[in-house]
N, C-alpha and C positions, 0 to 999 in steps of 0.2 A: 424356412428356416431351414440351415444347414442341417444335412444329416437326414431329412426326410425326403419323400419322393412318392409319386404316385403314376401308374400306368395304367393304358387300356389294352386288352389284346382280343381280337375274334375268335372266337371257336365256331366249332360245326352248329352250336344250338343257342348261341348269343355271342356274350363277348366276358371278359373276365378282368375286373376292377383290384389292383392289387395297391396298399399303399403300405411302406415300409419306413423305417426310421428309429432313432433312436432316444427320441422325445416324449414326454407325457404328455404334450400337446398334440400326440398323434392323431386323437379322435376328432380333434380341431379339422383336422386336414381331412380327414373323412367324412365329416359332415361338411364339411363348406364344398368337396367336390362331389357329392351326391346332392347337394342343394343345387347347385351349379349346374350340373347335366341334367337334373329331373326336371329343374325348374322351379323347385320350393316353394312356396306359398305366393312368390309374386311371379310367377308364370315364366321367368327365366329367359333366357337363350339357350340352345344347347350346346352353343361353342361359343364360349364369349368373344367379342370383336368378330363375330361371323357378319358380312353385308352382303346385301343383295349381289353386289359385283363378284366378292370370293365366293360364292355360293355358286355363281353361275360358270366360274372358271373350275370349280370343282367337278359340277355334274358336266362340263364338257371334257374332263379329262378323264372320268368316269366311262362317258360314250365313247370316246376315241378307246379307250382299253378292251371295250365290248366291242368294238369292230375289230380291232387288231388280235383278238383272241384266235379270230379264225386264221390269221396269218402267221402262228407261230409254229411250232415243231408238231406236225401232225399226228405223230402217232403217240406221243407221250403226252401231248394237251389233249387226244381225245379220250385217249385210256381214263385218264384222271376225271376228264370231264363227266363220261358215261358211268365210271364207279360212284360218283357224289350221286347222280341221279338214281340210280338204284340200291345205294345204302344209307342215305338220307332221308328223313321222313317229309321234311320240306324243302323242297328244291326248288329251283326256277330254271326254265331252258334259257339260253342265251335269248331266243328270240322273245318271249317274254321279258327278260329284262330290257332287251333294245326298247322295246314297245313303252314300258314303264318310264324307261329313261328320256322317252322322245317326249313324254309330257312336260308343260312346263311347272316349276316348282321354285315356291318365294321361300324367305327364311321362315314366315310368321305359318306356313303350312308345316314345313319340317318339325319347327318349335310345336305345333299342335300335335304332330305325329308322336314325336316322342315323348311328350307326357301324356296324352290319350292313349295312344296303342303301344309304344314300347315299352314304357314303364306302368304302365295301367294294371298289367298283368306279371308285372316281373316280382321275382322273388329273392330274396338275400340269402347267400349262403357263406359262412364265415367260417375261415379256419384261423385261429390265433393262437400265437407261440412268442415266445421269450419272457422278456421280464414284465408279469402283470400284476394289477393289483385286480381285488374283487370289483370296483367300482369301473 
């Protein structure tokens, strides 16, 4: 629908989902996006259209990024890396991430993780503003 959109942004403690628009069907968009991402009642797919081949490419791109992280600008990257290790409550080292990324991953495993781990303990915080009705 024209004038409506949604987006996901990573944060240090999870992610932020934003929906926006001028339509009275914005609640339908929010419901559809949440059901698609969480798998809804049917178990869904975490990313619509994600195939084993596409997942393999995404995982390989992630692995390459982890290995190339050590080849960047040493002083800037290292200071950021160690600052994150010191200031965040849940942080993984590059070695831990590389080890995890080396394990095989299927779409089914990813789907189970999203449904059973990522969203099982999630909570929703909302901020709504604009022309709203009590319903």
